[in-house]
C-alpha positions in Angstrom: 8.0 65.0 3.4 11.7 63.9 3.6 13.9 65.1 0.9 14.0 61.5 -0.2 10.5 61.1 -0.5 10.5 64.7 -2.3 13.3 63.2 -4.9 11.4 59.9 -5.6 8.0 61.5 -5.9 9.6 63.6 -8.6 10.9 61.0 -10.5 7.8 59.1 -10.3 5.9 62.5 -11.2 8.5 63.1 -14.6 8.6 59.1 -15.2 12.3 59.2 -14.7 12.4 55.8 -12.8 15.1 53.4 -14.2 14.4 50.8 -11.7 10.7 50.3 -13.0 11.5 47.9 -15.8 8.1 46.6 -15.8 9.2 42.9 -15.7 9.6 40.8 -12.1 13.1 40.7 -11.1 15.0 38.0 -12.9 17.0 37.5 -9.5 13.6 37.3 -7.4 12.1 34.6 -10.0 15.4 32.9 -9.8 15.2 32.6 -5.9 11.5 31.7 -6.2 12.0 29.0 -8.4 14.6 27.4 -6.3 12.1 27.0 -3.7 14.3 29.6 -1.5 11.4 31.7 -0.1 9.3 29.4 1.7 6.0 30.6 3.7 2.8 32.2 3.1 2.8 35.7 4.2 5.3 38.4 2.3 6.2 42.0 3.2 7.9 43.9 0.4 9.5 47.0 1.2 10.0 49.6 -1.6 7.1 48.1 -4.0 7.1 51.0 -6.6 4.5 50.4 -8.9 3.5 46.7 -7.9 5.5 44.7 -10.4 7.1 42.3 -8.1 4.2 42.3 -5.6 2.1 41.0 -8.4 4.4 38.2 -9.2 4.7 37.3 -5.8 0.8 37.0 -5.4 0.6 35.0 -8.3 3.2 32.9 -6.6 0.8 32.4 -3.7 2.0 34.6 -1.1 -0.2 37.0 0.9 1.6 40.3 -0.1 1.7 43.2 2.2 3.9 45.8 -0.2 5.1 49.1 0.9 6.6 52.3 -0.6 6.9 55.8 0.7 5.8 57.3 -2.6 2.3 57.9 -2.7 1.9 58.0 -6.7 3.6 54.7 -6.9 1.2 52.9 -4.2 -1.5 54.4 -6.5 -0.3 52.9 -9.6 0.4 49.7 -7.8 -3.2 49.6 -6.7 -4.5 50.1 -10.2 -2.5 47.5 -11.6 -3.4 45.1 -8.9 -7.0 45.7 -9.2 -6.9 45.3 -13.1 -5.2 42.0 -12.4 -7.8 41.1 -9.8 -5.2 40.6 -7.2 -5.5 41.2 -3.5 -2.5 43.0 -2.5 -2.6 45.1 0.7 -0.6 48.2 -0.6 0.3 50.8 1.6 2.2 54.0 1.7 4.8 53.8 4.6 8.2 54.8 6.1 10.3 51.3 6.2 12.5 53.2 9.0 9.7 53.6 11.4 6.2 52.3 10.8 4.5 49.3 12.1 3.8 46.8 9.4 2.4 44.0 11.4 3.8 40.7 10.9 5.9 38.7 11.7 6.0 37.9 8.1 7.5 34.4 6.6 9.4 36.4 3.9 10.6 39.8 3.4 11.6 41.2 0.0 13.4 44.4 -1.2 14.8 45.5 -4.5 17.1 48.4 -4.1 15.9 49.7 -0.7 18.5 48.2 1.8 21.3 49.9 -0.2 19.6 53.2 0.4 18.2 53.4 3.3 21.2 52.2 5.1 22.5 56.1 4.3 19.7 57.4 5.6 18.7 55.2 8.9 19.8 52.2 9.2 19.1 51.8 12.8 15.5 52.7 12.4 15.4 50.1 9.4 16.8 47.3 11.5 14.1 48.1 13.9 11.6 47.7 11.7 13.0 44.4 10.2 13.1 42.9 13.8 9.5 43.6 14.2 8.5 42.4 10.9 10.1 39.0 11.4 10.7 35.9 13.7 13.2 33.2 14.0 13.4 31.6 10.5 11.9 34.5 8.6 13.6 34.6 5.1 14.7 37.9 3.4 15.9 38.4 -0.1 17.6 42.0 -0.4 18.5 42.8 -4.0 21.3 45.7 -3.5 23.9 47.5 -5.8 27.4 46.3 -5.5 30.2 48.6 -4.2 32.6 46.6 -6.9 31.2 49.1 -9.6 30.2 52.6 -9.0 27.6 54.5 -11.3 27.3 58.2 -11.8 24.3 58.5 -11.8 23.1 55.2 -10.1 21.9 53.7 -7.1 24.1 53.9 -4.0 26.1 50.8 -3.2 27.3 48.4 -0.4 30.5 46.4 0.0 30.3 42.7 1.3 32.0 43.6 4.5 29.5 46.4 5.0 26.6 44.4 4.4 27.7 41.6 6.7 28.6 43.9 9.4 25.3 45.3 9.1 23.1 42.6 8.5 24.6 39.6 10.5 23.7 40.5 13.7 20.1 39.8 13.1 20.3 37.7 10.2 22.6 34.6 8.9 23.4 35.0 5.2 22.3 31.8 3.6 23.6 32.8 -0.2 25.3 35.8 -1.5 25.9 36.2 -5.1 26.5 38.8 -7.7 24.4 39.5 -10.5 23.0 42.9 -12.7 19.8 44.6 -12.0 17.4 44.8 -15.0 16.4 48.6 -15.6 14.2 50.2 -18.3 17.4 51.7 -19.9 18.9 49.3 -22.4 22.7 49.8 -21.7 22.3 50.5 -17.7 22.4 47.2 -15.7 24.5 47.9 -12.4 26.2 45.2 -10.6 24.4 43.8 -7.7 24.3 41.7 -4.8 21.7 39.1 -4.2 21.4 38.6 -0.5 19.5 35.7 0.9 18.9 35.8 4.7 17.5 34.2 7.3 16.6 35.3 11.0 18.6 34.3 13.5 
């Protein structure tokens, strides 16, 4: 188990997971309501306990959702079973595993901004394998204009453009604030809507 898996597994085990607000991401809902994620098949990276995956399923997508923390995936499967939702939850590594596809849509909330510091090259290979020309990706990433300690790793606009634009066209880039389960903690973030070149 990697250091990251150990750290995140411990956070789930002791219940210290501020990213797990229990409600779908407001920014994901906004983009969905605007009709900006067309397609039927969707791959979510870093699904956690499945809150966003359930919303995506409710919206009509065939969802494959992955996380590298087994406890999170177990909780997500239990939620889906209780909701009678058929979602393909998997334990997997977004820097090296094959998740099938190509998918019409990719989604992550807080995966890109972390994984870029661990194995960006591996993640980009997985993104390339999982998509085709025209696939859309919505990535919600912490914004380097505000640093938080503790808090998520951040990325600047020049960094994200340099890292992502070789493979994806950025269709919309805007700022918003992450919702968390801590009342006064709403980190500044990027909403990055992209399309595979």
